[in-house]
N, C-alpha and C positions, 0 to 999 in steps of 0.2 A: 611411852618413852620418858616417864617421870625421871628416870636416872639422869638423862641428858639435861633436863631442867635443873636438877639438883647439882650436877657438876658445874653448870653455868654459874651458880651462886658462889662457887669457889675459884673463879677465874684468876684471882690474885694469889691463891695458895699454890705452893709448890707441892705436887703429889705425883706419884708414879703408879702405873698399873703393874702389879706384882702377881703374875699367875702362880698358882700352886696346885699341886695334886693333879688328878686326872683331868683330861680335857673338859669333861662335863661339869667339873667344879671350878675350872679356871677361867670361866667366861668373863669377859670384861663387863658384863652386865651384873655380875655379883658385886655387891657393895664392898665386901671385905677385901677385895683385891686392890682397891684404891687406897694407897697408904701414904701418909705424910712422911717427910724425911725423918721425923723423930719416932716413927713406927706406929703412931696412932692412926686409926682408920679415919679416912676423910669423910665418909658418909656414915650415917647411923646404920647399925647392923642388928638392931634389936628384933622386934617381932614383925617387921615389915616384910612384904612379899619379896621373895628371892627369885632370881632367874637362874636356871640350870641348863647348861649345855649337855646333851645326852647322846651317846652313840649306841644305838640299838644293835650291838654285835658288830663283828667285822664286816665292813662294806654294807652295814645296815641290814644284814640278813634277817634280823628279827623284827624289822619295822612292820611287816604285814601282820605278824602275830601280835605285836604291841597294839596296833590299831584295832584288830578284831577283839582282843581280850580287854581293850580299854585299860591298858596297864603300861607302865614302864617296867622293863624286866632287866635284871642283872644276872649274869651267867656264872657266878662263882658257886655252882651247885654243890661243890665239895665242902663248902663252909656251911655249918649247921645254922639253925634259926638264930638270927642276929639279936632277937629279943633276949637270948640267954647270955649275951655278953654285956658287961658293964663298963668296959673300957676298950680303947683302941689297942692297948697292949694285949688284951685277951684275944682279940681278933688276929693280931700279928702272930701270937703263939699258935693259933689254929692253922694259919697259913704255913708256918714253919714246920709244924707237925705233919701237915699234908705234903709239903715239898721241902725237905730239909736243905736242899741246895739253894732255895730262894731265901736268903738270910735277911733281905731288906725289902719286904713287900709294902713299903710305905704308901705308894700311890693306891694300891689295891685296898689296903686297910682304910685309908681316908675315904675312898669311894664308898665302901660298904658302910662305914660309920655315918657319913653324912647322909647317905640314902636312907638309912634306917632311923637315925636319931635327930638329924638337923632339918632335913626337908620336911615341909609342913603342907597340909591342905591349903590351897590358895596360891602356892608358889607356881611359877610358870616353868614348864620344861620345853626346851627347844631341841627337837631331834635333828641329828645331823648324820651325813654320810661322808666319810673322809674328813678332810680338814676345812673344806670351803663350801660344801653343799648342804643347805638346810632343807629338810624334807617334811617338816611339820612342827606343830606346837600344840600344847595343851595345858590345862590347869590341873594340878594335883588335887584329887578329890578324896583321897583316903590315906590312912596310916599304912605303915610298913606291913606287908603280908609275907608269910613264909608258907609255901605249898610244895611239899616234896612228893605229891601224888600225880604230878604231871611230868611230861617227857623232859623238859628243860626250862630253865628260868624260874627257879624256886623263889628267888628274892624279887618281890614286886611291890608296886604301889598303883592304886587305881588312879587313872588320869582321864579327864574329859578331853580327849583329843579334839581340838577345834578345827584344825585345817591340815591338809597334807598336800604335797606338791613338790616342786623343786625350785629353790632360790639359791643363787650363787652370789 
């Protein structure tokens, strides 16, 4: 709970929690969502460990597979290997080409970009089911992986899952 100690050091600062993007990225444990009134980040966001809230599919239907594969899995299988994209704009174009009626896939794009480019080994992933139930956590142990030779979940990262259960 290092972040709680860090926040305590700023008790006289005015700052707000500003969620952004998909739920797994908008966790209050992510340092970049704590923003001063002038827009600066309250806490350092450099190369330190990040905490990611992660939903393994609707109603956590992929949790068993994640645990067994020792991976965090994203299900945008229609989107090709993210290593081939050099910007969020390129990912957005791929979404629009796949589904022309989805003209503003901002959250999906951000999720894929951060999963493949921002998340790093050593970061912590907290798996959740729904909005309030936490079902496990682990430490990211590998870089982004694309594997289209499996049934689903082509986008993945190796995770050393430490614990599973249910916490509310």
